[in-house]
C-alpha positions as CSV (number, residue, x, y, z in Angstrom):
1,X,103.2,88.5,94.7
2,X,101.2,90.5,97.6
3,X,101.6,93.6,98.3
4,X,100.3,95.3,101.9
5,X,100.3,98.9,101.5
6,X,99.1,100.6,105.5
7,X,98.4,104.0,106.0
8,X,100.0,104.8,109.4
9,X,97.5,104.9,112.0
10,X,96.5,107.9,113.8
11,X,98.9,110.8,115.1
12,X,99.2,114.2,117.0
13,X,99.0,117.4,114.9
14,X,101.6,119.4,114.4
15,X,100.3,121.3,116.8
16,X,100.5,119.0,119.3
17,X,103.9,117.3,118.8
18,X,106.1,118.3,115.4
19,X,107.0,114.8,114.8
20,X,104.0,113.8,114.6
21,X,103.8,110.2,116.9
22,X,100.9,108.0,117.2
23,X,97.6,109.1,119.4
24,X,96.7,106.7,122.2
25,X,93.7,105.4,119.9
26,X,96.0,105.7,116.8
27,X,98.6,102.7,119.0
28,X,95.4,100.6,119.8
29,X,94.1,100.8,116.3
30,X,97.3,99.5,114.6
31,X,98.1,97.2,117.5
32,X,94.2,95.2,116.9
33,X,95.3,95.1,112.8
34,X,98.9,93.7,113.8
35,X,96.6,90.9,116.0
36,X,94.3,90.4,113.3
37,X,97.1,90.0,110.9
38,X,99.1,87.6,112.4
39,X,95.8,85.7,113.3
40,X,94.7,85.9,109.7
41,X,98.0,84.3,109.1
42,X,99.7,86.9,106.8
43,X,103.2,86.9,106.2
44,X,105.9,89.9,105.3
45,X,109.3,89.4,104.3
46,X,110.1,93.1,104.9
47,X,108.3,96.1,106.5
48,X,109.4,99.3,104.9
49,X,108.3,102.5,105.7
50,X,108.6,106.4,105.0
51,X,110.5,107.3,107.9
52,X,108.2,109.4,109.4
53,X,107.9,109.0,112.9
54,X,104.0,107.9,112.8
55,X,104.7,105.6,109.9
56,X,108.0,104.2,112.0
57,X,105.7,103.5,114.8
58,X,103.0,101.7,112.6
59,X,105.4,100.1,111.0
60,X,107.8,98.3,114.2
61,X,103.7,97.6,115.8
62,X,102.9,95.6,112.5
63,X,107.0,94.3,112.5
64,X,106.0,93.0,116.4
65,X,103.0,90.9,115.2
66,X,104.1,89.8,112.0
67,X,108.0,89.1,112.3
68,X,109.2,89.8,109.1
69,X,112.3,87.6,108.3
70,X,113.6,91.0,106.7
71,X,113.0,93.3,109.5
72,X,112.1,96.9,109.2
73,X,113.1,99.5,107.0
74,X,112.8,103.3,106.0
75,X,113.3,103.7,102.7
76,X,113.1,106.8,100.7
77,X,110.2,107.6,98.1
78,X,107.3,106.9,100.3
79,X,107.0,110.5,101.3
80,X,103.5,111.8,101.4
81,X,103.9,113.8,98.1
82,X,106.7,111.9,96.6
83,X,106.1,110.3,93.4
84,X,104.7,107.1,93.1
85,X,106.3,105.7,89.8
86,X,110.0,104.8,91.3
87,X,108.2,102.6,93.9
88,X,106.2,101.3,91.4
89,X,108.8,100.4,89.4
90,X,111.0,98.7,92.0
91,X,108.4,96.6,93.0
92,X,108.5,94.7,89.6
93,X,111.8,93.6,91.3
94,X,110.2,92.2,94.2
95,X,108.6,88.6,94.6
96,X,108.2,87.8,97.9
97,X,105.4,89.5,100.5
98,X,105.8,93.1,100.7
99,X,104.3,95.8,103.3
100,X,104.6,99.7,102.8
101,X,104.0,101.9,105.6
102,X,103.0,105.2,104.4
103,X,100.8,108.5,104.0
104,X,98.0,110.0,101.8
105,X,97.9,111.0,99.1
106,X,101.3,108.4,98.5
107,X,99.3,105.3,99.0
108,X,96.3,106.0,97.2
109,X,98.0,107.3,93.6
110,X,100.7,104.3,94.0
111,X,97.7,101.7,94.3
112,X,95.9,103.8,91.4
113,X,99.2,103.4,89.4
114,X,99.7,99.7,90.2
115,X,96.0,98.7,89.7
116,X,94.3,101.0,86.9
117,X,97.8,102.5,85.1
118,X,96.4,106.0,86.3
119,X,98.2,107.0,89.9
120,X,95.3,110.0,90.0
121,X,92.4,107.2,90.1
122,X,91.5,106.2,93.4
123,X,90.8,102.1,93.6
124,X,91.3,101.8,97.5
125,X,89.1,104.1,100.6
126,X,92.4,104.0,102.8
127,X,91.8,104.6,106.9
128,X,94.7,105.3,109.0
129,X,96.0,101.7,110.3
130,X,94.3,100.0,107.5
131,X,95.7,97.4,105.3
132,X,94.9,97.0,102.0
133,X,96.1,94.1,99.7
134,X,97.2,94.0,96.1
135,X,98.3,91.0,94.4
136,X,100.0,91.1,91.2
137,X,103.5,91.7,89.1
138,X,105.0,94.1,86.8
139,X,101.8,95.9,85.0
140,X,98.8,93.5,86.5
141,X,97.6,94.1,89.6
142,X,94.2,94.0,91.6
143,X,93.3,94.7,94.9
144,X,92.7,91.4,97.1
145,X,91.2,92.4,100.0
146,X,90.6,95.7,102.5
147,X,90.6,95.5,106.3
148,X,89.8,98.3,108.2
149,X,90.4,99.6,111.9
150,X,86.5,99.8,112.6
151,X,86.0,96.3,111.4
152,X,88.8,94.6,113.6
153,X,87.1,94.0,116.7
């Protein structure tokens, strides 16, 4: 199974807007990444996000380009400080390619747990709007590739 982990795009500060929507730059970077992913043939069955506005906007932009058959869904357990173990456990039931859009440190900890068994071990340098592809199942995962917005013209 392919699992795509995406850190939300650049968001406004809490002082600017407590709901923290994406900035103009954040939207543009996510649009660019989504267009790149679609052109590269990336396929996902569903895009899931934390429900926070910046993650929801990022997920929606990605879904516009990737057209996931099962749509976009807000799910509990993807907030920045949530325990990664329940999501890692739930992934064992998944077989179709899936995209999760969330936050740091959650995404970093999830990747670490899946790849090394240790959520405290970092295996990917996440960047806002970037996509990390992990491949695996059960307890056997590896980083397949990572693309950051500054690499996509």
